[in-house]
N, C-alpha and C positions, 0 to 999 in steps of 0.2 A: 504494500500500500504506500503510494507516494503522498507526501504531505508538503505543502508549501511552507517556506520558512516563517512567513508571517503567522500562519495558522499554528505552527509549532510553538512559536514564541508566545502566542496568546494562551494556548492551553497550558504551557509550562508555567505561566504566571498566574493562571486561574485555578489550576487543579493540583493540589499538593501531592495527591496519590500518583498522578501521572508523572509529576516531576521526580518523585522517588523512584518509580519504575524506570524512567528514562535514564536517570543517573546510574542505576544498577546495571542497566543494559549497556551503557557506554563503558563501564568498568570491565564488564565481562568481555566486551568486544576487544578492549585493549589487552586483556590477559590472553585471549585466544590468538590475537595477532602476535604477541610475544612468543607464545608456544609454537606458532607456525614458523618462526624464524629459526628454530632449532633443527639442525640437519639430522641429528640422531637423538630424538627424544627418548627418555627412559619409559619404561612401562607405566610408571606412576604419572609422568607428564602426559602421556597419551591418554590415560584414563581421566586425568584432570581436564584435558582439552575437551573430551567428549562430554563430560559433566557440565563444563562451562557452556558448551554449545546448546545442550538441552535446556539449561536454565535460561539462556539468552532467548531461545525460541519461546519459552513459556512467558517470559517478560514481554516479548513482542506481541504475543497473542493477547495478553492482558491490556497492553497499550492500545491495540486495535479495537478492543471492546469499548474502551473509554472513548476513543475517537469516533466510533460508530454511534455512541450515545450523544455526542456533542452536536 
């Protein structure tokens, strides 16, 4: 789901729950990006990456629900 920057700014300023979800989503995105940089990740790092990806998708789904209600 694409959202315009103005609409994103508006909902970030008006909905605390969305802002919290968005912040957590960005943190997970950064963690996943850092794990992707590793050429030879350990088994633990690979498992963490998959867990972060799942959490990130869950957060995205929750944000889309909020956007659908707006």
